[in-house]
PDB file of N, CA, C and O in Angstrom:
ATOM      1  N   MET A   1      11.130   3.213   3.601  1.00  0.00           N
ATOM      2  CA  MET A   1      10.320   3.344   4.785  1.00  0.00           C
ATOM      3  C   MET A   1      10.316   4.806   5.200  1.00  0.00           C
ATOM      4  O   MET A   1      11.324   5.506   5.105  1.00  0.00           O
ATOM      5  N   PHE A   2       9.162   5.241   5.658  1.00  0.00           N
ATOM      6  CA  PHE A   2       9.006   6.639   6.032  1.00  0.00           C
ATOM      7  C   PHE A   2       8.459   6.748   7.452  1.00  0.00           C
ATOM      8  O   PHE A   2       7.954   5.769   8.002  1.00  0.00           O
ATOM      9  N   GLY A   3       8.558   7.931   8.042  1.00  0.00           N
ATOM     10  CA  GLY A   3       8.097   8.139   9.410  1.00  0.00           C
ATOM     11  C   GLY A   3       8.978   7.359  10.381  1.00  0.00           C
ATOM     12  O   GLY A   3      10.175   7.192  10.149  1.00  0.00           O
ATOM     13  N   THR A   4       8.387   6.893  11.450  1.00  0.00           N
ATOM     14  CA  THR A   4       9.173   6.150  12.441  1.00  0.00           C
ATOM     15  C   THR A   4       9.542   4.757  11.951  1.00  0.00           C
ATOM     16  O   THR A   4      10.377   4.093  12.567  1.00  0.00           O
ATOM     17  N   PHE A   5       8.940   4.298  10.855  1.00  0.00           N
ATOM     18  CA  PHE A   5       9.289   2.984  10.321  1.00  0.00           C
ATOM     19  C   PHE A   5      10.744   2.918   9.865  1.00  0.00           C
ATOM     20  O   PHE A   5      11.337   1.839   9.855  1.00  0.00           O
ATOM     21  N   CYS A   6      11.321   4.048   9.489  1.00  0.00           N
ATOM     22  CA  CYS A   6      12.706   4.023   9.021  1.00  0.00           C
ATOM     23  C   CYS A   6      13.672   3.639  10.133  1.00  0.00           C
ATOM     24  O   CYS A   6      14.822   3.294   9.860  1.00  0.00           O
ATOM     25  N   ARG A   7      13.228   3.694  11.362  1.00  0.00           N
ATOM     26  CA  ARG A   7      14.076   3.271  12.489  1.00  0.00           C
ATOM     27  C   ARG A   7      14.079   1.755  12.670  1.00  0.00           C
ATOM     28  O   ARG A   7      14.883   1.226  13.436  1.00  0.00           O
ATOM     29  N   LYS A   8      13.195   1.061  11.979  1.00  0.00           N
ATOM     30  CA  LYS A   8      13.059  -0.392  12.136  1.00  0.00           C
ATOM     31  C   LYS A   8      14.263  -1.152  11.577  1.00  0.00           C
ATOM     32  O   LYS A   8      14.706  -2.132  12.176  1.00  0.00           O
ATOM     33  N   GLY A   9      14.788  -0.715  10.449  1.00  0.00           N
ATOM     34  CA  GLY A   9      15.890  -1.443   9.811  1.00  0.00           C
ATOM     35  C   GLY A   9      17.223  -0.800  10.115  1.00  0.00           C
ATOM     36  O   GLY A   9      17.464   0.350   9.748  1.00  0.00           O
ATOM     37  N   ALA A  10      18.088  -1.535  10.784  1.00  0.00           N
ATOM     38  CA  ALA A  10      19.399  -0.988  11.136  1.00  0.00           C
ATOM     39  C   ALA A  10      20.186  -0.597   9.888  1.00  0.00           C
ATOM     40  O   ALA A  10      20.966   0.355   9.916  1.00  0.00           O
ATOM     41  N   ALA A  11      19.984  -1.328   8.799  1.00  0.00           N
ATOM     42  CA  ALA A  11      20.727  -1.061   7.568  1.00  0.00           C
ATOM     43  C   ALA A  11      19.975  -0.118   6.632  1.00  0.00           C
ATOM     44  O   ALA A  11      20.392   0.088   5.492  1.00  0.00           O
ATOM     45  N   HIS A  12      18.875   0.451   7.105  1.00  0.00           N
ATOM     46  CA  HIS A  12      18.072   1.342   6.258  1.00  0.00           C
ATOM     47  C   HIS A  12      18.804   2.649   6.023  1.00  0.00           C
ATOM     48  O   HIS A  12      19.246   3.305   6.966  1.00  0.00           O
ATOM     49  N   ASP A  13      18.928   3.019   4.765  1.00  0.00           N
ATOM     50  CA  ASP A  13      19.519   4.301   4.381  1.00  0.00           C
ATOM     51  C   ASP A  13      18.414   5.104   3.709  1.00  0.00           C
ATOM     52  O   ASP A  13      17.895   4.678   2.677  1.00  0.00           O
ATOM     53  N   PRO A  14      18.037   6.261   4.269  1.00  0.00           N
ATOM     54  CA  PRO A  14      16.936   7.042   3.700  1.00  0.00           C
ATOM     55  C   PRO A  14      17.127   7.407   2.225  1.00  0.00           C
ATOM     56  O   PRO A  14      16.147   7.606   1.507  1.00  0.00           O
ATOM     57  N   ASP A  15      18.369   7.496   1.774  1.00  0.00           N
ATOM     58  CA  ASP A  15      18.621   7.859   0.377  1.00  0.00           C
ATOM     59  C   ASP A  15      18.530   6.679  -0.578  1.00  0.00           C
ATOM     60  O   ASP A  15      18.019   6.817  -1.690  1.00  0.00           O
ATOM     61  N   SER A  16      19.023   5.516  -0.151  1.00  0.00           N
ATOM     62  CA  SER A  16      19.041   4.371  -1.062  1.00  0.00           C
ATOM     63  C   SER A  16      18.085   3.259  -0.664  1.00  0.00           C
ATOM     64  O   SER A  16      17.910   2.306  -1.424  1.00  0.00           O
ATOM     65  N   GLY A  17      17.459   3.352   0.511  1.00  0.00           N
ATOM     66  CA  GLY A  17      16.481   2.351   0.930  1.00  0.00           C
ATOM     67  C   GLY A  17      17.119   1.151   1.598  1.00  0.00           C
ATOM     68  O   GLY A  17      18.196   1.236   2.188  1.00  0.00           O
ATOM     69  N   LEU A  18      16.432   0.045   1.490  1.00  0.00           N
ATOM     70  CA  LEU A  18      16.843  -1.190   2.147  1.00  0.00           C
ATOM     71  C   LEU A  18      16.440  -2.341   1.251  1.00  0.00           C
ATOM     72  O   LEU A  18      15.289  -2.422   0.823  1.00  0.00           O
ATOM     73  N   GLU A  19      17.374  -3.234   0.963  1.00  0.00           N
ATOM     74  CA  GLU A  19      17.057  -4.402   0.155  1.00  0.00           C
ATOM     75  C   GLU A  19      16.753  -5.562   1.091  1.00  0.00           C
ATOM     76  O   GLU A  19      17.531  -5.861   1.997  1.00  0.00           O
ATOM     77  N   VAL A  20      15.615  -6.213   0.866  1.00  0.00           N
ATOM     78  CA  VAL A  20      15.163  -7.303   1.730  1.00  0.00           C
ATOM     79  C   VAL A  20      14.842  -8.513   0.865  1.00  0.00           C
ATOM     80  O   VAL A  20      14.144  -8.399  -0.142  1.00  0.00           O
ATOM     81  N   GLU A  21      15.355  -9.668   1.262  1.00  0.00           N
ATOM     82  CA  GLU A  21      15.012 -10.908   0.560  1.00  0.00           C
ATOM     83  C   GLU A  21      13.822 -11.544   1.251  1.00  0.00           C
ATOM     84  O   GLU A  21      13.798 -11.682   2.474  1.00  0.00           O
ATOM     85  N   ILE A  22      12.837 -11.927   0.457  1.00  0.00           N
ATOM     86  CA  ILE A  22      11.664 -12.624   0.966  1.00  0.00           C
ATOM     87  C   ILE A  22      11.414 -13.810   0.041  1.00  0.00           C
ATOM     88  O   ILE A  22      11.834 -13.792  -1.116  1.00  0.00           O
ATOM     89  N   PRO A  23      10.733 -14.840   0.541  1.00  0.00           N
ATOM     90  CA  PRO A  23      10.507 -16.024  -0.292  1.00  0.00           C
ATOM     91  C   PRO A  23       9.559 -15.758  -1.457  1.00  0.00           C
ATOM     92  O   PRO A  23       8.757 -14.825  -1.421  1.00  0.00           O
ATOM     93  N   ASP A  24       9.665 -16.594  -2.494  1.00  0.00           N
ATOM     94  CA  ASP A  24       8.731 -16.512  -3.621  1.00  0.00           C
ATOM     95  C   ASP A  24       7.307 -16.637  -3.096  1.00  0.00           C
ATOM     96  O   ASP A  24       7.040 -17.412  -2.178  1.00  0.00           O
ATOM     97  N   GLY A  25       6.415 -15.884  -3.673  1.00  0.00           N
ATOM     98  CA  GLY A  25       5.014 -15.931  -3.268  1.00  0.00           C
ATOM     99  C   GLY A  25       4.692 -15.069  -2.061  1.00  0.00           C
ATOM    100  O   GLY A  25       3.553 -15.060  -1.593  1.00  0.00           O
ATOM    101  N   ALA A  26       5.677 -14.343  -1.551  1.00  0.00           N
ATOM    102  CA  ALA A  26       5.449 -13.485  -0.379  1.00  0.00           C
ATOM    103  C   ALA A  26       4.516 -12.334  -0.748  1.00  0.00           C
ATOM    104  O   ALA A  26       4.479 -11.871  -1.888  1.00  0.00           O
ATOM    105  N   ARG A  27       3.773 -11.896   0.249  1.00  0.00           N
ATOM    106  CA  ARG A  27       2.842 -10.783   0.085  1.00  0.00           C
ATOM    107  C   ARG A  27       3.380  -9.575   0.843  1.00  0.00           C
ATOM    108  O   ARG A  27       4.366  -9.676   1.574  1.00  0.00           O
ATOM    109  N   VAL A  28       2.730  -8.447   0.663  1.00  0.00           N
ATOM    110  CA  VAL A  28       3.143  -7.220   1.342  1.00  0.00           C
ATOM    111  C   VAL A  28       3.183  -7.444   2.849  1.00  0.00           C
ATOM    112  O   VAL A  28       4.129  -7.013   3.508  1.00  0.00           O
ATOM    113  N   LYS A  29       2.171  -8.113   3.406  1.00  0.00           N
ATOM    114  CA  LYS A  29       2.150  -8.318   4.849  1.00  0.00           C
ATOM    115  C   LYS A  29       3.314  -9.188   5.314  1.00  0.00           C
ATOM    116  O   LYS A  29       3.762  -9.048   6.451  1.00  0.00           O
ATOM    117  N   ASP A  30       3.813 -10.083   4.462  1.00  0.00           N
ATOM    118  CA  ASP A  30       4.988 -10.889   4.800  1.00  0.00           C
ATOM    119  C   ASP A  30       6.238 -10.006   4.869  1.00  0.00           C
ATOM    120  O   ASP A  30       7.094 -10.190   5.734  1.00  0.00           O
ATOM    121  N   LEU A  31       6.326  -9.058   3.954  1.00  0.00           N
ATOM    122  CA  LEU A  31       7.444  -8.114   3.974  1.00  0.00           C
ATOM    123  C   LEU A  31       7.407  -7.280   5.249  1.00  0.00           C
ATOM    124  O   LEU A  31       8.432  -7.092   5.905  1.00  0.00           O
ATOM    125  N   LEU A  32       6.219  -6.780   5.597  1.00  0.00           N
ATOM    126  CA  LEU A  32       6.106  -5.976   6.817  1.00  0.00           C
ATOM    127  C   LEU A  32       6.515  -6.783   8.045  1.00  0.00           C
ATOM    128  O   LEU A  32       7.201  -6.270   8.929  1.00  0.00           O
ATOM    129  N   ALA A  33       6.097  -8.036   8.099  1.00  0.00           N
ATOM    130  CA  ALA A  33       6.480  -8.898   9.230  1.00  0.00           C
ATOM    131  C   ALA A  33       7.989  -9.071   9.272  1.00  0.00           C
ATOM    132  O   ALA A  33       8.594  -9.043  10.343  1.00  0.00           O
ATOM    133  N   ARG A  34       8.594  -9.251   8.105  1.00  0.00           N
ATOM    134  CA  ARG A  34      10.061  -9.405   8.024  1.00  0.00           C
ATOM    135  C   ARG A  34      10.764  -8.146   8.528  1.00  0.00           C
ATOM    136  O   ARG A  34      11.846  -8.222   9.109  1.00  0.00           O
ATOM    137  N   LEU A  35      10.145  -6.995   8.304  1.00  0.00           N
ATOM    138  CA  LEU A  35      10.714  -5.716   8.748  1.00  0.00           C
ATOM    139  C   LEU A  35      10.391  -5.413  10.209  1.00  0.00           C
ATOM    140  O   LEU A  35      10.862  -4.414  10.754  1.00  0.00           O
ATOM    141  N   GLY A  36       9.595  -6.263  10.843  1.00  0.00           N
ATOM    142  CA  GLY A  36       9.241  -6.042  12.242  1.00  0.00           C
ATOM    143  C   GLY A  36       8.137  -5.028  12.436  1.00  0.00           C
ATOM    144  O   GLY A  36       8.029  -4.422  13.503  1.00  0.00           O
ATOM    145  N   ILE A  37       7.313  -4.834  11.414  1.00  0.00           N
ATOM    146  CA  ILE A  37       6.209  -3.878  11.482  1.00  0.00           C
ATOM    147  C   ILE A  37       4.907  -4.665  11.618  1.00  0.00           C
ATOM    148  O   ILE A  37       4.473  -5.295  10.654  1.00  0.00           O
ATOM    149  N   PRO A  38       4.278  -4.642  12.789  1.00  0.00           N
ATOM    150  CA  PRO A  38       3.035  -5.402  12.974  1.00  0.00           C
ATOM    151  C   PRO A  38       1.885  -4.773  12.185  1.00  0.00           C
ATOM    152  O   PRO A  38       1.876  -3.567  11.937  1.00  0.00           O
ATOM    153  N   GLU A  39       0.917  -5.603  11.795  1.00  0.00           N
ATOM    154  CA  GLU A  39      -0.239  -5.091  11.057  1.00  0.00           C
ATOM    155  C   GLU A  39      -0.964  -4.020  11.860  1.00  0.00           C
ATOM    156  O   GLU A  39      -1.569  -3.116  11.285  1.00  0.00           O
ATOM    157  N   SER A  40      -0.906  -4.115  13.184  1.00  0.00           N
ATOM    158  CA  SER A  40      -1.585  -3.141  14.037  1.00  0.00           C
ATOM    159  C   SER A  40      -0.943  -1.748  13.970  1.00  0.00           C
ATOM    160  O   SER A  40      -1.516  -0.782  14.475  1.00  0.00           O
ATOM    161  N   ALA A  41       0.238  -1.638  13.351  1.00  0.00           N
ATOM    162  CA  ALA A  41       0.914  -0.345  13.246  1.00  0.00           C
ATOM    163  C   ALA A  41       0.255   0.564  12.207  1.00  0.00           C
ATOM    164  O   ALA A  41       0.558   1.756  12.138  1.00  0.00           O
ATOM    165  N   GLY A  42      -0.636   0.006  11.409  1.00  0.00           N
ATOM    166  CA  GLY A  42      -1.344   0.825  10.421  1.00  0.00           C
ATOM    167  C   GLY A  42      -0.493   1.228   9.237  1.00  0.00           C
ATOM    168  O   GLY A  42      -0.686   2.307   8.677  1.00  0.00           O
ATOM    169  N   ALA A  43       0.443   0.383   8.844  1.00  0.00           N
ATOM    170  CA  ALA A  43       1.300   0.697   7.706  1.00  0.00           C
ATOM    171  C   ALA A  43       0.507   0.675   6.410  1.00  0.00           C
ATOM    172  O   ALA A  43      -0.445  -0.090   6.252  1.00  0.00           O
ATOM    173  N   VAL A  44       0.919   1.527   5.494  1.00  0.00           N
ATOM    174  CA  VAL A  44       0.372   1.575   4.146  1.00  0.00           C
ATOM    175  C   VAL A  44       1.540   1.311   3.213  1.00  0.00           C
ATOM    176  O   VAL A  44       2.620   1.874   3.393  1.00  0.00           O
ATOM    177  N   ALA A  45       1.329   0.453   2.211  1.00  0.00           N
ATOM    178  CA  ALA A  45       2.409   0.129   1.284  1.00  0.00           C
ATOM    179  C   ALA A  45       2.046   0.576  -0.123  1.00  0.00           C
ATOM    180  O   ALA A  45       0.914   0.411  -0.579  1.00  0.00           O
ATOM    181  N   ALA A  46       3.028   1.140  -0.789  1.00  0.00           N
ATOM    182  CA  ALA A  46       2.894   1.492  -2.199  1.00  0.00           C
ATOM    183  C   ALA A  46       3.926   0.668  -2.967  1.00  0.00           C
ATOM    184  O   ALA A  46       5.125   0.747  -2.698  1.00  0.00           O
ATOM    185  N   VAL A  47       3.445  -0.116  -3.921  1.00  0.00           N
ATOM    186  CA  VAL A  47       4.325  -0.932  -4.745  1.00  0.00           C
ATOM    187  C   VAL A  47       4.380  -0.297  -6.128  1.00  0.00           C
ATOM    188  O   VAL A  47       3.364  -0.152  -6.808  1.00  0.00           O
ATOM    189  N   GLU A  48       5.585   0.074  -6.524  1.00  0.00           N
ATOM    190  CA  GLU A  48       5.783   0.761  -7.810  1.00  0.00           C
ATOM    191  C   GLU A  48       4.866   1.976  -7.918  1.00  0.00           C
ATOM    192  O   GLU A  48       4.345   2.273  -8.993  1.00  0.00           O
ATOM    193  N   GLY A  49       4.670   2.684  -6.790  1.00  0.00           N
ATOM    194  CA  GLY A  49       3.911   3.923  -6.777  1.00  0.00           C
ATOM    195  C   GLY A  49       2.407   3.777  -6.624  1.00  0.00           C
ATOM    196  O   GLY A  49       1.685   4.773  -6.670  1.00  0.00           O
ATOM    197  N   VAL A  50       1.922   2.551  -6.443  1.00  0.00           N
ATOM    198  CA  VAL A  50       0.487   2.313  -6.315  1.00  0.00           C
ATOM    199  C   VAL A  50       0.198   1.744  -4.927  1.00  0.00           C
ATOM    200  O   VAL A  50       0.797   0.748  -4.521  1.00  0.00           O
ATOM    201  N   ILE A  51      -0.735   2.387  -4.194  1.00  0.00           N
ATOM    202  CA  ILE A  51      -1.130   1.880  -2.875  1.00  0.00           C
ATOM    203  C   ILE A  51      -1.799   0.516  -3.074  1.00  0.00           C
ATOM    204  O   ILE A  51      -2.682   0.360  -3.918  1.00  0.00           O
ATOM    205  N   VAL A  52      -1.361  -0.469  -2.281  1.00  0.00           N
ATOM    206  CA  VAL A  52      -1.887  -1.827  -2.425  1.00  0.00           C
ATOM    207  C   VAL A  52      -2.362  -2.368  -1.080  1.00  0.00           C
ATOM    208  O   VAL A  52      -2.033  -1.828  -0.024  1.00  0.00           O
ATOM    209  N   ARG A  53      -3.135  -3.433  -1.142  1.00  0.00           N
ATOM    210  CA  ARG A  53      -3.591  -4.128   0.068  1.00  0.00           C
ATOM    211  C   ARG A  53      -2.450  -4.981   0.611  1.00  0.00           C
ATOM    212  O   ARG A  53      -1.518  -5.330  -0.113  1.00  0.00           O
ATOM    213  N   LEU A  54      -2.542  -5.307   1.889  1.00  0.00           N
ATOM    214  CA  LEU A  54      -1.504  -6.115   2.520  1.00  0.00           C
ATOM    215  C   LEU A  54      -1.438  -7.528   1.952  1.00  0.00           C
ATOM    216  O   LEU A  54      -0.418  -8.200   2.100  1.00  0.00           O
ATOM    217  N   GLU A  55      -2.493  -7.985   1.314  1.00  0.00           N
ATOM    218  CA  GLU A  55      -2.537  -9.320   0.711  1.00  0.00           C
ATOM    219  C   GLU A  55      -1.904  -9.368  -0.681  1.00  0.00           C
ATOM    220  O   GLU A  55      -1.767 -10.443  -1.265  1.00  0.00           O
ATOM    221  N   GLU A  56      -1.525  -8.222  -1.202  1.00  0.00           N
ATOM    222  CA  GLU A  56      -0.963  -8.141  -2.556  1.00  0.00           C
ATOM    223  C   GLU A  56       0.342  -8.931  -2.643  1.00  0.00           C
ATOM    224  O   GLU A  56       1.234  -8.733  -1.818  1.00  0.00           O
ATOM    225  N   PRO A  57       0.471  -9.827  -3.635  1.00  0.00           N
ATOM    226  CA  PRO A  57       1.741 -10.546  -3.807  1.00  0.00           C
ATOM    227  C   PRO A  57       2.811  -9.608  -4.348  1.00  0.00           C
ATOM    228  O   PRO A  57       2.513  -8.654  -5.066  1.00  0.00           O
ATOM    229  N   LEU A  58       4.046  -9.890  -3.999  1.00  0.00           N
ATOM    230  CA  LEU A  58       5.171  -9.078  -4.463  1.00  0.00           C
ATOM    231  C   LEU A  58       5.953  -9.838  -5.529  1.00  0.00           C
ATOM    232  O   LEU A  58       6.124 -11.054  -5.443  1.00  0.00           O
ATOM    233  N   ARG A  59       6.413  -9.117  -6.515  1.00  0.00           N
ATOM    234  CA  ARG A  59       7.252  -9.734  -7.539  1.00  0.00           C
ATOM    235  C   ARG A  59       8.717  -9.435  -7.232  1.00  0.00           C
ATOM    236  O   ARG A  59       9.033  -8.502  -6.494  1.00  0.00           O
ATOM    237  N   ASP A  60       9.578 -10.217  -7.795  1.00  0.00           N
ATOM    238  CA  ASP A  60      11.009 -10.043  -7.602  1.00  0.00           C
ATOM    239  C   ASP A  60      11.445  -8.657  -8.068  1.00  0.00           C
ATOM    240  O   ASP A  60      11.105  -8.237  -9.174  1.00  0.00           O
ATOM    241  N   GLY A  61      12.186  -7.957  -7.238  1.00  0.00           N
ATOM    242  CA  GLY A  61      12.707  -6.646  -7.595  1.00  0.00           C
ATOM    243  C   GLY A  61      11.738  -5.492  -7.407  1.00  0.00           C
ATOM    244  O   GLY A  61      12.038  -4.367  -7.808  1.00  0.00           O
ATOM    245  N   ALA A  62      10.584  -5.745  -6.807  1.00  0.00           N
ATOM    246  CA  ALA A  62       9.587  -4.685  -6.629  1.00  0.00           C
ATOM    247  C   ALA A  62      10.110  -3.587  -5.703  1.00  0.00           C
ATOM    248  O   ALA A  62      10.810  -3.857  -4.726  1.00  0.00           O
ATOM    249  N   CYS A  63       9.761  -2.363  -6.026  1.00  0.00           N
ATOM    250  CA  CYS A  63      10.094  -1.221  -5.180  1.00  0.00           C
ATOM    251  C   CYS A  63       8.878  -0.934  -4.298  1.00  0.00           C
ATOM    252  O   CYS A  63       7.800  -0.607  -4.795  1.00  0.00           O
ATOM    253  N   VAL A  64       9.068  -1.061  -2.986  1.00  0.00           N
ATOM    254  CA  VAL A  64       7.969  -0.897  -2.041  1.00  0.00           C
ATOM    255  C   VAL A  64       8.278   0.265  -1.100  1.00  0.00           C
ATOM    256  O   VAL A  64       9.347   0.306  -0.491  1.00  0.00           O
ATOM    257  N   HIS A  65       7.354   1.196  -0.984  1.00  0.00           N
ATOM    258  CA  HIS A  65       7.461   2.278  -0.010  1.00  0.00           C
ATOM    259  C   HIS A  65       6.507   1.960   1.132  1.00  0.00           C
ATOM    260  O   HIS A  65       5.327   1.692   0.904  1.00  0.00           O
ATOM    261  N   VAL A  66       7.016   1.990   2.362  1.00  0.00           N
ATOM    262  CA  VAL A  66       6.185   1.716   3.538  1.00  0.00           C
ATOM    263  C   VAL A  66       5.954   3.039   4.254  1.00  0.00           C
ATOM    264  O   VAL A  66       6.896   3.705   4.683  1.00  0.00           O
ATOM    265  N   LEU A  67       4.691   3.402   4.374  1.00  0.00           N
ATOM    266  CA  LEU A  67       4.301   4.691   4.941  1.00  0.00           C
ATOM    267  C   LEU A  67       3.476   4.487   6.200  1.00  0.00           C
ATOM    268  O   LEU A  67       2.811   3.465   6.364  1.00  0.00           O
ATOM    269  N   GLN A  68       3.527   5.460   7.074  1.00  0.00           N
ATOM    270  CA  GLN A  68       2.686   5.447   8.271  1.00  0.00           C
ATOM    271  C   GLN A  68       1.348   6.081   7.965  1.00  0.00           C
ATOM    272  O   GLN A  68       1.271   7.091   7.266  1.00  0.00           O
ATOM    273  N   SER A  69       0.296   5.483   8.493  1.00  0.00           N
ATOM    274  CA  SER A  69      -1.007   6.128   8.428  1.00  0.00           C
ATOM    275  C   SER A  69      -0.961   7.343   9.330  1.00  0.00           C
ATOM    276  O   SER A  69      -0.302   7.326  10.369  1.00  0.00           O
ATOM    277  N   VAL A  70      -1.653   8.391   8.940  1.00  0.00           N
ATOM    278  CA  VAL A  70      -1.687   9.610   9.745  1.00  0.00           C
ATOM    279  C   VAL A  70      -3.113   9.809  10.242  1.00  0.00           C
ATOM    280  O   VAL A  70      -4.070   9.776   9.469  1.00  0.00           O
ATOM    281  N   TYR A  71      -3.228  10.011  11.520  1.00  0.00           N
ATOM    282  CA  TYR A  71      -4.528  10.254  12.127  1.00  0.00           C
ATOM    283  C   TYR A  71      -4.534  11.654  12.718  1.00  0.00           C
ATOM    284  O   TYR A  71      -3.492  12.166  13.127  1.00  0.00           O
ATOM    285  N   GLY A  72      -5.649  12.240  12.761  1.00  0.00           N
ATOM    286  CA  GLY A  72      -5.713  13.578  13.342  1.00  0.00           C
ATOM    287  C   GLY A  72      -7.146  14.043  13.488  1.00  0.00           C
ATOM    288  O   GLY A  72      -8.092  13.325  13.165  1.00  0.00           O
ATOM    289  N   GLY A  73      -7.279  15.219  13.966  1.00  0.00           N
ATOM    290  CA  GLY A  73      -8.634  15.716  14.129  1.00  0.00           C
ATOM    291  C   GLY A  73      -8.633  17.202  14.203  1.00  0.00           C
ATOM    292  O   GLY A  73      -9.692  17.814  14.341  1.00  0.00           O
TER     293      GLY A  73
END
């Protein structure tokens, strides 16, 4: 998790990450909900280095990076 999202998990270590168990068939948006990150937060997820949609299913052992959307002008 990056940006302010890293404050969401008490056990999150910026160097080693955070291991989260989710049920079989879970999608990226299910993981975000488990982490307490609402869809309205504008999170972007990269699974194994590829940006994916929130509906993307996750496989066992997947490495997921959760990033904040950046807005500006």
